[in-house]
N, CA and C atoms as a LAMMPS dump frame, in Angstrom:
ITEM: TIMESTEP
0
ITEM: NUMBER OF ATOMS
207
ITEM: BOX BOUNDS ff ff ff
-5.0000000000000000e+02 5.0000000000000000e+02
-5.0000000000000000e+02 5.0000000000000000e+02
-5.0000000000000000e+02 5.0000000000000000e+02
ITEM: ATOMS id mol type element x y z
1 1 1 N -98.838 216.174 455.975
2 1 2 C -98.649 216.764 456.295
3 1 3 C -97.052 216.265 457.146
4 2 1 N -95.475 217.032 457.258
5 2 2 C -94.473 216.693 457.535
6 2 3 C -93.789 217.156 458.176
7 3 1 N -92.228 217.001 459.175
8 3 2 C -91.583 218.171 460.078
9 3 3 C -90.185 217.572 460.016
10 4 1 N -89.434 218.54 459.077
11 4 2 C -88.244 218.917 458.488
12 4 3 C -87.3 219.309 459.966
13 5 1 N -86.699 218.764 461.086
14 5 2 C -85.996 219.319 461.878
15 5 3 C -84.881 220.062 461.004
16 6 1 N -84.486 220.823 462.193
17 6 2 C -83.719 222.245 460.809
18 6 3 C -82.402 222.019 462.29
19 7 1 N -82.205 220.856 462.873
20 7 2 C -81.207 220.916 464.194
21 7 3 C -79.818 220.987 463.509
22 8 1 N -79.227 221.508 464.174
23 8 2 C -78.075 221.921 464.351
24 8 3 C -77.43 220.719 463.222
25 9 1 N -76.554 219.579 463.65
26 9 2 C -76.679 218.256 462.818
27 9 3 C -76.748 218.361 461.578
28 10 1 N -77.623 218.982 461.069
29 10 2 C -77.92 219.146 459.541
30 10 3 C -77.168 219.763 459.021
31 11 1 N -76.249 221.137 459.419
32 11 2 C -75.051 221.961 459.071
33 11 3 C -75.253 222.681 457.472
34 12 1 N -77.124 222.948 457.618
35 12 2 C -77.088 223.656 456.631
36 12 3 C -78.864 224.139 456.708
37 13 1 N -78.196 225.612 455.919
38 13 2 C -80.088 225.973 456.255
39 13 3 C -81.069 226.168 455.077
40 14 1 N -80.858 225.174 454.059
41 14 2 C -80.993 224.856 453.176
42 14 3 C -81.201 224.288 451.67
43 15 1 N -82.088 223.226 451.576
44 15 2 C -82.482 221.942 451.408
45 15 3 C -82.924 222.624 449.381
46 16 1 N -82.772 221.272 448.848
47 16 2 C -83.314 221.508 447.387
48 16 3 C -83.572 219.432 447.383
49 17 1 N -84.912 220.082 447.269
50 17 2 C -85.701 218.356 446.889
51 17 3 C -86.108 218.075 445.628
52 18 1 N -86.135 217.182 444.824
53 18 2 C -86.701 216.733 443.438
54 18 3 C -87.61 216.018 444.24
55 19 1 N -88.473 215.305 444.896
56 19 2 C -89.103 214.515 445.239
57 19 3 C -89.234 213.539 445.924
58 20 1 N -90.376 212.983 446.725
59 20 2 C -90.343 212.574 448.162
60 20 3 C -90.98 211.397 447.996
61 21 1 N -90.708 210.231 448.168
62 21 2 C -91.023 208.79 447.997
63 21 3 C -91.616 208.323 449.225
64 22 1 N -92.831 208.97 449.57
65 22 2 C -93.843 207.84 451.015
66 22 3 C -93.683 206.375 450.543
67 23 1 N -93.493 205.602 452.076
68 23 2 C -94.213 204.111 451.885
69 23 3 C -94.522 204.21 453.032
70 24 1 N -95.952 203.488 452.939
71 24 2 C -96.523 202.63 454.045
72 24 3 C -96.204 201.767 454.732
73 25 1 N -95.956 201.725 455.773
74 25 2 C -95.837 200.856 457.418
75 25 3 C -96.269 199.19 456.838
76 26 1 N -97.864 199.258 456.675
77 26 2 C -98.181 198.246 457.162
78 26 3 C -98.836 197.69 455.48
79 27 1 N -99.076 198.34 454.436
80 27 2 C -99.224 198.153 453.07
81 27 3 C -97.793 198.034 451.825
82 28 1 N -97.734 198.606 452.738
83 28 2 C -96.035 198.996 451.541
84 28 3 C -96.348 199.498 450.359
85 29 1 N -97.419 200.181 450.195
86 29 2 C -97.433 200.812 448.845
87 29 3 C -96.19 202.451 449.024
88 30 1 N -96.306 202.969 447.822
89 30 2 C -95.695 203.982 447.43
90 30 3 C -96.269 205.25 447.159
91 31 1 N -96.177 206.106 447.189
92 31 2 C -96.905 207.363 447.026
93 31 3 C -95.855 208.163 446.822
94 32 1 N -95.51 208.854 445.404
95 32 2 C -94.281 209.502 444.57
96 32 3 C -95.053 210.89 444.614
97 33 1 N -94.321 212.18 445.233
98 33 2 C -94.563 213.304 445.282
99 33 3 C -93.35 214.32 444.445
100 34 1 N -93.486 215.188 443.728
101 34 2 C -92.533 216.419 442.8
102 34 3 C -92.888 217.68 443.051
103 35 1 N -91.858 218.162 442.905
104 35 2 C -91.979 219.44 442.472
105 35 3 C -93.624 220.471 442.072
106 36 1 N -94.325 221.667 442.618
107 36 2 C -95.146 221.455 441.709
108 36 3 C -94.991 222.189 440.602
109 37 1 N -94.314 222.914 440.917
110 37 2 C -93.172 224.182 439.809
111 37 3 C -91.891 224.572 439.6
112 38 1 N -91.507 223.689 439.074
113 38 2 C -89.696 224.091 438.731
114 38 3 C -89.116 222.31 438.846
115 39 1 N -88.593 222.02 439.048
116 39 2 C -87.539 220.58 439.029
117 39 3 C -87.058 220.833 439.867
118 40 1 N -87.192 221.356 441.691
119 40 2 C -87.317 221.3 442.525
120 40 3 C -87.669 222.27 443.063
121 41 1 N -88.047 221.915 444.855
122 41 2 C -88.975 222.658 446.184
123 41 3 C -87.106 223.091 446.156
124 42 1 N -87.429 224.019 447.012
125 42 2 C -86.385 225.277 447.842
126 42 3 C -86.541 225.016 449.086
127 43 1 N -86.205 224.645 450.217
128 43 2 C -87.018 224.531 451.547
129 43 3 C -85.245 225.59 452.379
130 44 1 N -85.896 226.735 452.864
131 44 2 C -84.721 227.626 453.823
132 44 3 C -85.107 227.569 454.782
133 45 1 N -84.677 227.644 455.863
134 45 2 C -85.115 227.512 457.047
135 45 3 C -85.854 228.664 457.299
136 46 1 N -86.689 229.252 457.817
137 46 2 C -87.602 230.622 457.839
138 46 3 C -87.823 231.127 456.989
139 47 1 N -87.68 229.843 455.781
140 47 2 C -88.419 230.472 454.468
141 47 3 C -89.647 230.254 454.346
142 48 1 N -90.203 229.983 452.931
143 48 2 C -92.217 229.463 452.812
144 48 3 C -91.951 228.361 452.79
145 49 1 N -93.355 227.569 452.701
146 49 2 C -93.768 226.502 452.332
147 49 3 C -93.134 225.596 450.966
148 50 1 N -92.807 224.362 451.071
149 50 2 C -92.631 223.877 449.853
150 50 3 C -93.934 222.873 449.501
151 51 1 N -94.371 223.227 447.821
152 51 2 C -95.549 222.702 447.878
153 51 3 C -94.884 221.034 446.691
154 52 1 N -95.35 220.458 447.105
155 52 2 C -95.03 218.896 445.819
156 52 3 C -97.065 218.342 445.64
157 53 1 N -97.138 217.305 444.694
158 53 2 C -98.134 217.519 444.394
159 53 3 C -97.7 215.608 443.75
160 54 1 N -98.888 215.495 443.874
161 54 2 C -98.333 213.643 443.857
162 54 3 C -97.872 213.469 441.741
163 55 1 N -96.986 212.357 441.659
164 55 2 C -96.464 212.599 440.758
165 55 3 C -96.902 211.901 439.875
166 56 1 N -96.955 211.93 438.414
167 56 2 C -97.674 210.897 437.908
168 56 3 C -97.095 209.502 437.558
169 57 1 N -95.319 209.707 437.996
170 57 2 C -94.215 209.117 438.064
171 57 3 C -95.169 207.371 438.883
172 58 1 N -95.759 207.841 439.934
173 58 2 C -96.151 206.784 440.832
174 58 3 C -97.189 205.98 440.031
175 59 1 N -97.568 205.899 438.898
176 59 2 C -98.288 205.36 438.528
177 59 3 C -97.368 203.856 437.872
178 60 1 N -96.787 204.652 436.952
179 60 2 C -95.735 203.879 436.588
180 60 3 C -94.619 202.551 437.768
181 61 1 N -94.902 203.702 438.607
182 61 2 C -93.829 202.552 439.498
183 61 3 C -94.667 201.672 439.349
184 62 1 N -96.125 201.798 440.16
185 62 2 C -97.476 200.503 440.816
186 62 3 C -97.028 199.862 439.103
187 63 1 N -97.287 200.05 437.935
188 63 2 C -96.965 199.044 437.272
189 63 3 C -96.062 197.975 436.78
190 64 1 N -94.934 198.399 436.953
191 64 2 C -93.054 197.523 437.14
192 64 3 C -93.751 197.495 438.262
193 65 1 N -94.481 197.128 439.266
194 65 2 C -94.133 196.62 440.469
195 65 3 C -94.753 195.638 440.266
196 66 1 N -96.077 195.591 439.793
197 66 2 C -97.12 194.757 439.172
198 66 3 C -96.568 193.247 438.39
199 67 1 N -96.009 194.172 437.839
200 67 2 C -94.959 193.637 436.341
201 67 3 C -93.669 192.446 436.482
202 68 1 N -93.289 193.184 437.871
203 68 2 C -92.295 192.594 438.656
204 68 3 C -93.27 191.008 438.889
205 69 1 N -93.923 191.429 440.045
206 69 2 C -94.492 190.038 440.764
207 69 3 C -95.538 189.121 439.547
């Protein structure tokens, strides 16, 4: 779970998010999440939750990382 602050300095009441890349500080491993339905998740202040699922792209990134090493 994560919380995005809707402070006034954001300047917008909505976000369009295509994917989230989360990187572990200890292991440096990455996990990519994408919108469950459609290309984007639309987050609107006071609106419904956005739903993300683990992306298949994550496996490709791990393989590319291993090949580079």
